[in-house]
Backbone as JSON, one array per atom type, in Angstrom:
{
  "sequence": "MAITPLNSFSDVQNFIDQILTTNGEQSGVPASPHEAFWRTLTYDQFVAGNVPGTTDPNTGQSIPILVKGDSSKSNLILSLQGKGPIFGPPGIIGQMPANGPPFFADDQIASIAAWIDKGCPQ",
  "N": [[25.0, 211.3, 217.91], [27.12, 213.2, 218.79], [28.88, 215.92, 219.25], [32.28, 217.58, 219.95], [32.82, 220.37, 221.48], [34.87, 222.86, 220.21], [36.9, 225.15, 221.34], [39.34, 226.77, 220.95], [42.47, 226.82, 219.08], [44.22, 225.62, 220.69], [42.34, 223.25, 222.06], [41.73, 221.94, 219.44], [44.18, 221.02, 219.1], [44.52, 219.44, 220.88], [42.56, 217.31, 221.35], [42.95, 216.28, 218.82], [45.56, 215.32, 219.34], [43.98, 212.67, 221.5], [42.37, 211.34, 220.16], [43.69, 209.82, 218.55], [45.72, 208.71, 220.06], [43.82, 207.41, 222.08], [42.76, 206.08, 219.66], [45.3, 204.11, 219.53], [47.17, 205.06, 217.86], [48.83, 206.81, 217.4], [51.59, 206.28, 217.08], [52.32, 205.69, 214.73], [52.33, 208.33, 213.71], [54.94, 209.53, 213.51], [56.13, 208.48, 211.54], [55.07, 209.4, 208.89], [55.2, 211.82, 206.49], [54.48, 214.23, 207.14], [54.34, 214.15, 209.48], [53.47, 215.54, 212.98], [51.61, 217.54, 212.56], [49.98, 219.63, 213.76], [51.01, 220.22, 215.93], [53.06, 221.07, 215.34], [53.41, 223.69, 214.06], [52.47, 227.24, 213.97], [49.6, 228.61, 215.0], [48.45, 230.45, 212.89], [50.12, 229.64, 210.95], [48.86, 226.82, 211.18], [46.11, 228.04, 210.15], [45.99, 229.13, 207.61], [48.45, 228.04, 206.12], [49.99, 225.71, 204.52], [49.94, 221.65, 204.47], [52.73, 220.12, 206.17], [55.11, 218.96, 204.13], [54.16, 217.29, 202.15], [52.76, 216.98, 199.08], [50.2, 217.34, 196.68], [49.94, 214.5, 194.77], [48.78, 214.77, 192.31], [49.13, 216.78, 190.8], [51.55, 217.97, 192.1], [51.54, 220.18, 193.43], [51.16, 222.28, 196.76], [49.47, 221.72, 199.43], [46.94, 222.52, 200.85], [46.22, 222.83, 204.14], [43.76, 223.87, 205.62], [39.96, 225.31, 204.9], [39.58, 228.5, 206.29], [36.29, 228.77, 207.7], [35.25, 227.04, 205.94], [34.59, 224.24, 206.06], [34.16, 222.07, 204.55], [35.36, 222.28, 202.28], [37.82, 221.84, 203.19], [40.92, 220.29, 203.38], [41.87, 218.72, 205.35], [39.51, 217.91, 206.85], [38.69, 216.45, 204.58], [40.55, 214.67, 204.83], [40.39, 212.86, 206.94], [37.49, 211.88, 206.45], [38.06, 210.57, 204.51], [37.83, 211.19, 201.43], [37.18, 213.17, 198.59], [39.47, 213.95, 195.77], [41.7, 213.2, 196.3], [42.38, 211.87, 198.39], [39.71, 210.18, 198.92], [38.28, 207.09, 197.88], [39.43, 206.19, 194.6], [41.69, 207.56, 195.37], [44.9, 208.71, 195.64], [46.36, 209.75, 197.84], [44.89, 208.45, 200.48], [42.7, 207.95, 203.18], [43.19, 209.6, 206.18], [44.01, 208.63, 209.75], [47.15, 207.16, 208.0], [47.72, 204.98, 209.22], [45.44, 203.91, 209.83], [42.62, 201.57, 209.57], [41.53, 201.99, 213.44], [39.9, 204.83, 211.81], [39.34, 208.53, 212.18], [36.14, 209.07, 213.81], [32.51, 209.65, 213.25], [31.54, 211.95, 214.2], [33.64, 212.82, 215.77], [34.88, 214.18, 213.51], [33.19, 215.73, 212.81], [33.06, 217.49, 214.49], [35.73, 218.74, 214.74], [35.41, 219.81, 212.3], [32.87, 221.33, 212.53], [34.78, 224.08, 214.23], [35.97, 225.01, 212.68], [34.17, 225.5, 210.59], [33.31, 227.64, 212.14], [35.02, 229.59, 211.66], [37.37, 229.52, 212.64], [38.37, 229.53, 215.71], [41.16, 231.08, 217.94]],
  "CA": [[26.34, 211.92, 217.1], [27.77, 213.82, 220.06], [29.99, 217.01, 218.91], [32.32, 218.1, 221.13], [32.89, 221.88, 221.43], [36.38, 222.73, 220.44], [36.76, 226.78, 221.21], [40.35, 226.85, 220.25], [43.39, 226.11, 218.12], [44.62, 224.25, 221.63], [41.48, 222.82, 221.86], [41.97, 221.23, 217.86], [45.55, 219.77, 219.07], [44.7, 218.04, 222.14], [41.44, 216.71, 220.83], [43.41, 215.36, 217.89], [46.19, 213.95, 220.43], [43.39, 212.46, 222.17], [41.63, 210.55, 218.99], [45.37, 208.66, 217.54], [46.35, 208.05, 220.95], [42.54, 206.33, 222.1], [42.55, 204.88, 218.54], [46.47, 203.34, 219.34], [47.92, 205.22, 216.42], [49.92, 207.97, 217.83], [53.36, 205.54, 217.32], [52.52, 206.11, 213.36], [52.48, 209.62, 213.32], [56.37, 210.22, 213.25], [56.8, 208.31, 210.53], [54.61, 209.88, 208.49], [56.18, 212.86, 205.96], [54.36, 215.48, 207.58], [54.78, 214.09, 211.51], [52.37, 215.86, 214.36], [51.64, 219.13, 212.14], [48.96, 220.02, 214.13], [51.78, 220.41, 217.39], [54.73, 221.88, 215.06], [52.98, 224.66, 213.77], [51.9, 227.99, 214.77], [48.12, 228.79, 214.75], [48.71, 230.99, 211.72], [50.46, 228.65, 210.01], [47.61, 226.14, 210.43], [44.88, 228.06, 209.74], [46.09, 229.31, 206.87], [49.05, 227.2, 205.43], [50.44, 223.86, 203.57], [50.4, 220.71, 205.39], [54.19, 220.17, 205.43], [56.46, 217.53, 203.59], [53.5, 216.58, 201.74], [52.49, 217.29, 197.73], [49.19, 216.45, 195.79], [50.8, 213.53, 194.32], [48.09, 214.84, 190.45], [49.6, 218.23, 190.32], [52.82, 218.62, 192.69], [51.18, 221.3, 194.52], [51.21, 221.75, 198.32], [48.09, 221.21, 200.17], [46.42, 223.7, 201.76], [45.37, 222.68, 205.73], [41.82, 224.3, 205.93], [39.85, 226.95, 204.02], [38.82, 229.15, 207.35], [35.4, 229.12, 207.72], [34.42, 226.33, 205.04], [35.0, 222.78, 206.61], [33.53, 221.14, 203.2], [36.57, 222.71, 201.13], [39.15, 221.89, 203.84], [41.76, 219.26, 203.14], [42.15, 218.64, 207.15], [38.11, 216.83, 206.87], [37.9, 215.56, 203.5], [41.41, 213.67, 204.23], [39.34, 212.2, 207.97], [36.45, 211.43, 205.62], [38.75, 209.61, 202.99], [36.72, 211.66, 200.65], [37.38, 214.13, 197.77], [40.02, 213.53, 194.49], [43.21, 213.1, 196.56], [41.86, 211.4, 199.36], [38.78, 209.24, 198.37], [38.81, 206.37, 196.69], [40.66, 205.38, 194.43], [42.48, 208.39, 195.99], [46.14, 208.43, 195.78], [46.93, 209.72, 199.33], [44.11, 207.88, 201.15], [42.11, 208.37, 204.62], [44.24, 209.49, 207.17], [45.73, 208.63, 209.21], [47.65, 206.32, 207.55], [47.42, 203.75, 209.85], [44.02, 203.52, 210.34], [41.83, 202.14, 210.86], [40.03, 203.0, 213.38], [39.78, 206.32, 212.07], [38.16, 209.26, 213.2], [34.55, 208.75, 214.13], [31.94, 210.96, 212.76], [31.37, 212.81, 215.3], [34.79, 213.54, 216.17], [35.72, 214.57, 212.59], [32.26, 217.02, 212.91], [33.77, 218.43, 216.05], [36.46, 219.89, 213.66], [34.33, 220.78, 211.5], [32.28, 222.98, 213.64], [35.32, 224.65, 214.62], [36.58, 225.27, 210.69], [33.05, 226.35, 210.39], [33.26, 228.67, 213.32], [36.02, 230.48, 211.15], [38.66, 228.39, 213.4], [38.64, 230.14, 216.7], [42.35, 231.42, 217.77]],
  "C": [[26.27, 213.51, 218.64], [28.63, 214.74, 219.61], [30.45, 217.65, 220.44], [32.74, 219.44, 220.56], [34.52, 222.04, 221.58], [36.21, 224.79, 220.54], [38.18, 227.27, 221.09], [41.16, 226.15, 219.83], [43.9, 225.16, 218.99], [43.42, 223.68, 221.53], [41.77, 221.53, 220.66], [42.95, 220.27, 218.49], [45.18, 218.73, 219.97], [43.41, 216.78, 221.72], [42.11, 215.81, 219.25], [44.65, 214.3, 218.27], [45.38, 212.95, 220.75], [42.62, 210.94, 221.22], [43.09, 209.7, 218.67], [45.84, 207.94, 219.2], [45.0, 206.88, 221.7], [43.08, 205.74, 220.83], [44.28, 203.65, 218.31], [47.28, 203.52, 218.0], [48.87, 205.99, 216.38], [51.33, 207.7, 217.58], [53.1, 205.91, 215.71], [52.82, 207.56, 212.87], [54.16, 210.6, 212.53], [56.88, 210.37, 212.14], [56.35, 208.71, 208.85], [55.49, 211.34, 208.16], [55.77, 214.42, 206.77], [54.49, 215.38, 209.16], [53.54, 214.76, 212.2], [52.03, 217.2, 213.3], [51.11, 219.93, 213.05], [49.37, 220.3, 215.43], [53.19, 221.14, 216.76], [54.36, 223.26, 214.4], [52.36, 225.53, 214.25], [50.15, 227.92, 214.44], [47.69, 229.34, 213.2], [49.1, 230.2, 210.78], [49.66, 227.68, 209.93], [46.66, 225.89, 210.11], [44.92, 228.64, 207.76], [47.42, 228.86, 205.71], [49.26, 226.08, 204.79], [50.19, 222.74, 204.07], [52.02, 220.12, 204.54], [54.79, 219.14, 205.09], [55.53, 216.56, 202.83], [52.6, 216.98, 200.0], [51.02, 216.36, 197.61], [50.01, 215.85, 194.84], [50.28, 213.85, 192.79], [49.32, 215.96, 190.19], [50.94, 218.94, 190.79], [52.61, 219.38, 193.59], [51.49, 220.92, 196.14], [49.59, 221.75, 198.33], [47.53, 221.77, 201.35], [45.66, 222.69, 202.85], [44.15, 222.48, 205.37], [41.58, 225.49, 205.07], [39.18, 227.11, 205.65], [37.4, 229.61, 206.81], [34.31, 228.12, 206.93], [35.08, 224.91, 205.51], [34.53, 221.83, 205.09], [34.95, 221.06, 202.46], [37.76, 222.21, 201.71], [40.22, 220.14, 203.33], [42.22, 218.67, 204.43], [40.68, 217.29, 206.87], [38.13, 216.33, 205.77], [39.42, 214.37, 203.79], [41.09, 212.76, 205.66], [38.47, 211.3, 207.36], [37.15, 210.62, 204.63], [37.77, 209.94, 201.84], [37.62, 212.81, 199.59], [38.74, 213.49, 196.57], [41.44, 213.08, 194.8], [43.11, 211.92, 197.82], [40.82, 210.2, 199.85], [38.91, 208.56, 197.43], [38.9, 206.54, 195.27], [41.97, 206.69, 194.98], [44.24, 207.82, 195.87], [47.35, 208.27, 196.97], [45.91, 208.91, 200.32], [43.46, 208.72, 201.77], [43.06, 208.16, 205.26], [43.45, 209.58, 208.52], [45.63, 206.9, 208.74], [47.68, 205.29, 208.17], [46.42, 203.32, 210.47], [43.58, 202.6, 209.22], [42.14, 201.41, 212.24], [40.53, 203.91, 212.85], [38.92, 206.99, 212.42], [36.71, 208.67, 212.98], [33.43, 210.3, 213.2], [31.92, 212.26, 213.39], [32.7, 213.49, 215.56], [35.12, 214.43, 214.4], [34.92, 216.04, 212.77], [32.75, 217.94, 214.16], [34.81, 219.51, 215.46], [36.26, 220.27, 213.15], [33.92, 222.27, 211.43], [33.75, 224.3, 213.77], [36.33, 225.67, 213.49], [35.53, 226.15, 210.79], [32.64, 227.55, 210.77], [34.38, 230.04, 213.0], [37.84, 230.31, 212.51], [39.53, 229.77, 214.38], [40.45, 230.61, 217.36], [42.2, 230.27, 219.58]]
}
């Protein structure tokens, strides 16, 4: 497993775009309620905000994108892994991207997780 070093929010944005393009899934993003939120949000909105246009189907509450410094509790990572009460089986939302498979590979998810665990360098 090879971790890609992501040293800034821009690196994360480009990395996500690259994976979606490689997997042929970029065309499904505009149809999702959150669209390409990693591109439309500022750094501060991304690291401290909620997924736009999406709520937890169980509670109706907003879904925080991530927990700065803790990828294991970050919904971005849980959604890509297909884990947790919302994204895991029998999750109501399911694994992301919604038009997968293919889904993000473990090393690709680990690359984003490492950036989160480093405190989300800007």
